[in-house]
C-alpha positions in Angstrom: 100.1 -159.9 -67.2 101.9 -162.5 -65.0 103.9 -165.4 -66.2 105.0 -168.7 -64.6 108.3 -169.2 -63.0 109.6 -171.5 -65.8 108.7 -168.8 -68.4 110.3 -166.1 -66.3 113.5 -168.1 -66.1 113.6 -168.7 -69.8 113.4 -164.9 -70.3 116.1 -164.3 -67.6 118.4 -166.7 -69.3 118.0 -164.8 -72.6 119.3 -161.7 -70.8 122.3 -163.3 -69.4 121.0 -164.2 -65.9 122.1 -167.7 -64.7 119.3 -170.0 -63.7 119.3 -173.7 -62.6 118.8 -176.3 -65.3 115.1 -177.2 -65.3 112.2 -178.7 -67.3 108.4 -178.4 -67.3 106.2 -181.4 -66.6 102.4 -181.9 -66.7 102.3 -185.5 -65.5 104.2 -187.5 -62.9 105.8 -189.6 -65.7 107.0 -186.4 -67.4 108.5 -185.3 -64.1 110.4 -188.5 -63.8 111.8 -188.3 -67.3 112.8 -184.6 -66.8 114.6 -185.6 -63.5 116.4 -188.3 -65.4 117.6 -185.8 -68.1 118.6 -183.2 -65.5 120.6 -185.9 -63.6 121.3 -184.0 -60.4 121.9 -185.3 -56.9 119.1 -183.2 -55.5 116.0 -182.1 -57.5 113.4 -179.5 -56.7 109.8 -180.0 -57.9 107.8 -176.8 -58.0 104.2 -176.1 -58.5 103.6 -173.6 -61.3 100.9 -171.2 -60.4 100.7 -167.4 -60.5 101.1 -167.0 -56.7 103.9 -166.8 -54.2 104.2 -168.7 -50.9 104.3 -172.0 -52.7 106.8 -173.6 -50.4 104.8 -173.0 -47.2 101.7 -174.3 -49.0 103.3 -177.6 -49.9 103.9 -176.7 -53.5 107.7 -177.1 -53.5 109.4 -180.4 -52.6 112.8 -182.0 -52.9 113.6 -185.3 -54.5 116.8 -187.3 -54.7 116.0 -189.6 -57.6 113.8 -189.6 -60.8 111.5 -192.1 -59.1 111.1 -189.7 -56.1 110.5 -186.8 -58.4 107.7 -188.8 -59.9 106.2 -189.4 -56.5 106.3 -185.8 -55.3 105.1 -184.6 -58.6 102.0 -186.8 -58.2 101.4 -185.2 -54.8 101.7 -181.6 -56.2 99.9 -182.0 -59.5 96.1 -181.6 -59.0 96.4 -180.1 -55.5 94.7 -176.9 -54.7 97.5 -174.7 -53.5 96.4 -172.1 -50.9 98.7 -169.3 -49.9 98.3 -165.6 -48.8 98.4 -164.6 -52.4 95.8 -167.1 -53.7 93.1 -166.4 -51.1 91.2 -169.2 -49.4 89.9 -170.6 -52.8 93.5 -171.5 -53.8 94.8 -172.3 -57.3 94.7 -175.7 -59.1 98.2 -177.0 -59.9 98.3 -178.2 -63.5 102.1 -178.3 -64.1 105.3 -178.5 -62.2 108.8 -177.4 -62.9 111.6 -179.8 -62.1 115.1 -178.3 -61.7 118.5 -179.1 -60.3 119.1 -178.3 -56.7 121.9 -175.9 -55.8 124.5 -175.7 -53.1 123.6 -172.4 -51.5 125.9 -170.2 -49.4 123.7 -167.1 -49.1 120.3 -165.9 -50.4 119.4 -162.3 -51.2 116.5 -160.5 -52.8 116.7 -158.4 -56.0 114.0 -156.6 -57.9 113.1 -153.7 -60.2 109.8 -151.8 -60.1 108.5 -148.5 -61.1 108.4 -145.8 -58.5 105.6 -143.6 -59.8 106.1 -140.9 -57.2 109.8 -140.4 -58.1 109.2 -141.1 -61.8 112.2 -143.5 -61.7 112.8 -147.2 -61.8 113.6 -148.5 -58.3 116.2 -151.2 -58.0 115.6 -153.0 -54.7 117.9 -155.4 -52.9 117.9 -157.0 -49.4 120.0 -159.5 -47.5 116.7 -161.3 -46.5 116.4 -163.5 -49.6 113.6 -166.0 -49.6 111.4 -163.8 -47.4 108.4 -161.9 -48.8 109.7 -158.3 -49.4 106.5 -156.8 -47.9 107.3 -158.6 -44.6 110.9 -157.4 -44.7 109.7 -153.8 -45.4 107.3 -154.0 -42.5 109.5 -155.7 -39.9 113.1 -154.8 -40.8 113.0 -151.9 -43.2 116.7 -151.1 -42.6 117.6 -154.3 -44.4 116.2 -153.0 -47.7 118.6 -151.2 -50.1 117.2 -149.1 -52.9 118.5 -147.0 -55.7 116.5 -144.9 -58.2 117.4 -145.1 -61.9 116.9 -142.1 -64.2 115.6 -143.7 -67.4 117.4 -141.1 -69.4 120.8 -142.4 -68.3 120.1 -146.0 -67.2 121.5 -148.0 -64.4 125.0 -146.8 -63.4 128.0 -148.8 -62.1 128.2 -146.8 -58.9 124.6 -147.7 -58.1 125.3 -151.4 -58.5 128.4 -151.1 -56.3 126.3 -149.4 -53.6 123.9 -152.3 -53.7 126.5 -155.0 -54.0 128.6 -153.8 -51.1 125.5 -153.1 -49.1 124.6 -156.8 -49.5 128.0 -157.8 -48.2 129.4 -159.0 -51.5 133.1 -159.1 -52.2 134.5 -157.2 -55.2 134.3 -160.3 -57.6 130.6 -160.9 -56.7 129.9 -157.2 -57.2 131.3 -157.5 -60.7 129.0 -160.5 -61.3 126.1 -158.5 -59.9 126.7 -155.6 -62.3 126.4 -158.0 -65.3 123.3 -159.6 -63.8 121.6 -156.3 -63.0 122.4 -154.9 -66.5 120.5 -157.9 -68.0 117.6 -157.4 -65.6 117.4 -153.7 -66.4 117.4 -154.4 -70.1 114.7 -157.0 -69.7 112.5 -154.6 -67.7 112.8 -151.8 -70.3 112.9 -153.8 -73.5 109.9 -156.0 -72.6 107.8 -153.3 -70.9 107.8 -155.1 -67.6 106.0 -153.8 -64.5 108.0 -156.0 -62.1 111.2 -158.0 -62.3 111.9 -160.0 -59.2 114.5 -162.6 -58.2 113.7 -164.0 -54.8 115.9 -165.6 -53.8 119.1 -164.8 -55.8 121.6 -167.4 -54.5 125.3 -167.0 -54.0 126.3 -170.7 -54.5 129.3 -172.3 -52.8 130.9 -172.3 -56.2 130.8 -168.5 -56.3 128.0 -168.1 -58.9 125.0 -165.8 -58.7 122.0 -168.0 -59.5 118.3 -167.0 -59.8 116.5 -169.7 -57.8 113.1 -168.2 -58.3 111.8 -165.4 -60.5 108.7 -163.4 -61.0 107.9 -161.2 -64.0 104.9 -159.0 -64.6 104.2 -157.1 -67.8 102.2 -154.1 -68.8 99.1 -155.3 -70.5 98.9 -152.1 -72.5 102.3 -152.7 -74.1 101.7 -156.3 -75.1 100.9 -155.3 -78.7 104.6 -154.5 -79.0 105.6 -157.9 -77.6 103.9 -160.8 -79.4 106.5 -163.2 -77.8 105.5 -162.2 -74.3 101.8 -162.2 -75.1 102.1 -165.9 -76.1 103.1 -166.6 -72.5 99.7 -165.8 -71.1 98.0 -168.6 -69.2 94.2 -168.0 -69.3 93.7 -170.8 -66.8 95.6 -168.7 -64.2 93.4 -165.7 -64.6 90.1 -164.7 -63.1 87.4 -165.9 -65.4 85.6 -162.6 -65.0 88.7 -160.6 -65.8 89.2 -162.7 -68.9 85.6 -162.0 -70.0 86.2 -158.2 -69.3 89.1 -158.1 -71.7 86.9 -159.6 -74.4 84.1 -157.1 -73.6 86.6 -154.1 -73.6 85.8 -153.3 -70.0 88.3 -152.4 -67.2 87.5 -154.9 -64.5 89.2 -156.3 -61.4 87.4 -158.9 -59.3 87.4 -158.3 -55.5 86.1 -160.3 -52.5 83.1 -158.3 -51.5 79.4 -158.4 -52.2 78.5 -155.0 -53.7 78.9 -154.9 -57.5 80.1 -151.6 -58.9 79.4 -150.1 -62.3 81.1 -146.8 -62.7 82.4 -144.6 -65.5 85.9 -143.3 -65.0 88.8 -144.9 -63.1 89.0 -142.1 -60.5 85.3 -142.2 -59.7 85.5 -146.0 -59.6 88.2 -145.8 -57.0 86.3 -143.2 -55.0 83.2 -145.4 -55.1 85.1 -148.4 -53.8 86.5 -146.2 -51.0 83.0 -144.9 -50.1 81.6 -148.4 -49.9 84.4 -149.3 -47.4 83.8 -146.2 -45.4 80.1 -147.1 -45.1 80.9 -150.5 -43.8 80.6 -152.6 -47.0 82.9 -154.5 -49.2 83.1 -153.9 -53.0 82.9 -157.0 -55.2 84.7 -155.5 -58.1 86.3 -152.5 -59.8 84.6 -151.8 -63.1 85.1 -148.8 -65.3 82.8 -148.7 -68.4 84.6 -145.7 -69.8 83.6 -142.2 -70.7 81.7 -143.3 -73.9 79.5 -146.0 -72.4 76.3 -146.8 -74.2 73.4 -149.2 -73.5 75.2 -152.2 -74.9 78.2 -151.6 -72.7 76.0 -151.2 -69.6 74.3 -154.5 -70.4 77.7 -156.2 -70.8 78.9 -154.7 -67.5 75.8 -156.0 -65.7 76.3 -159.4 -67.2 79.9 -159.4 -66.0 79.0 -158.3 -62.4 76.3 -160.9 -62.2 78.8 -163.7 -62.9 79.9 -163.2 -59.3 77.6 -165.3 -57.1 78.7 -163.3 -54.1 77.1 -160.0 -55.4 74.1 -159.1 -53.2 73.6 -155.5 -54.5 74.8 -153.4 -57.4 75.8 -149.7 -57.2 75.7 -147.8 -60.5 77.6 -144.4 -60.1 77.7 -142.4 -63.3 79.0 -138.9 -63.9 77.7 -137.6 -67.2 80.5 -135.7 -68.9 80.8 -137.1 -72.4 78.3 -139.8 -71.6 74.6 -138.8 -71.3 72.8 -139.9 -68.1 69.5 -140.5 -69.9 71.2 -143.1 -72.2 72.9 -144.8 -69.2 69.5 -144.9 -67.5 67.9 -146.6 -70.6 70.8 -149.0 -70.6 70.3 -149.8 -66.9 66.5 -150.4 -67.4 67.2 -152.6 -70.5 69.9 -154.6 -68.8 67.9 -155.1 -65.6 64.9 -156.3 -67.6 66.7 -158.5 -70.1 69.0 -160.1 -67.6 66.4 -160.5 -65.0 68.5 -158.7 -62.3 67.2 -159.9 -58.9 69.6 -158.1 -56.6 68.9 -154.6 -55.3 70.0 -151.7 -57.6 71.2 -148.4 -56.3 71.8 -145.8 -59.0 73.4 -142.4 -58.8 73.3 -140.1 -61.9 75.0 -136.7 -62.0 75.9 -134.5 -64.9 74.6 -134.3 -68.5 70.8 -135.0 -68.6 70.8 -136.5 -65.1 67.3 -135.3 -64.5 66.0 -137.1 -67.6 67.9 -140.2 -66.5 66.3 -140.1 -63.1 62.8 -139.8 -64.6 63.5 -142.8 -66.9 64.6 -144.9 -63.8 61.6 -143.7 -61.8 59.1 -144.6 -64.5 60.7 -148.0 -65.3 58.6 -149.9 -62.7 61.8 -151.6 -61.5 63.0 -151.7 -57.9 65.7 -149.1 -58.3 66.9 -147.0 -55.3 68.1 -143.5 -56.4 70.9 -141.6 -54.7 72.0 -138.0 -55.0 75.5 -137.9 -53.3 78.3 -140.4 -53.3 77.9 -140.9 -49.6 74.2 -141.5 -49.9 74.8 -144.0 -52.7 77.4 -145.9 -50.6 75.1 -146.1 -47.5 72.2 -147.3 -49.5 74.2 -149.9 -51.4 75.6 -151.3 -48.1 72.1 -151.3 -46.6 70.8 -153.2 -49.6 73.6 -155.8 -49.5 72.8 -156.3 -45.8 69.1 -156.7 -46.5 68.2 -153.5 -44.8 67.2 -151.5 -47.9 
């Protein structure tokens, strides 16, 4: 689960990380009043959407008076912000964050993320603050500093010193960094975060370390432990299909292709997406109906896939381990009939009662293309999506 910048900064401040004074606004008039209360020589008005690259997309602007803050807020509110992270469809801006400007001497990057391969938390820092860390890693990897934290012992002082001096900080700033990173680490662990990022972290001319921007992601599976974090969810910033999937208890991620995928098992689902790509197609989604899928769940999955107007074919790929392929076949037939599925269907059934399942599909009278192997399923789904089936 993602949160907005203003929410991330509220959490950071609770853990001892200094942030600029700011207030949320949903109208230009509210932005003007917020600017008046903040009373700073320079104000920053920021679009609040779940995406980076806001500055380049025109979603961050400076103001030097409450009246100017109102003007720039009116320009940002209601705009469709388009950046690399939003895709071409962009995100509608419904609120802005007005905060005091800062006198910046230097900007650096700071973040914490799980390194699954090492089974450690990776604390990452870079002198290239304000830049997208992916670009830094690709173009100047030598400017990325990294330490791995053993969760059994936690973040150690020598690790902070290694990062701080690597960033070129003097001893006093390194001491500040130790306090700041201790707070970030506690936030990550205590709130079950999956990403904590400050970009940029500013060293101000007054010698303070200040989080100018912040991004926090949280583990959805741990939200039951954190009701306060769960309340920060903004449904309007989430994919409508993914919201519906949560309500239907389906594991779904929307993609930008045209071949809908209905698969049981996350590993098989990933392999299915890969095969579609190998065969020259583009998957429209990741969808795992789980090992205990039944007819009702299959129908719900079809309904979810068909919400995507870009879908031109559907590939059903089921391995019958716990689940029975004949029950899945009955679910496919019922769903296709009740929902009036008009796009081509390619179905691969393997495992428990697969032969019975294939007979049910063949006798349904529906236009269903069978497939034996994963490669065959991928090729036939791509051909169907391209109108060559």
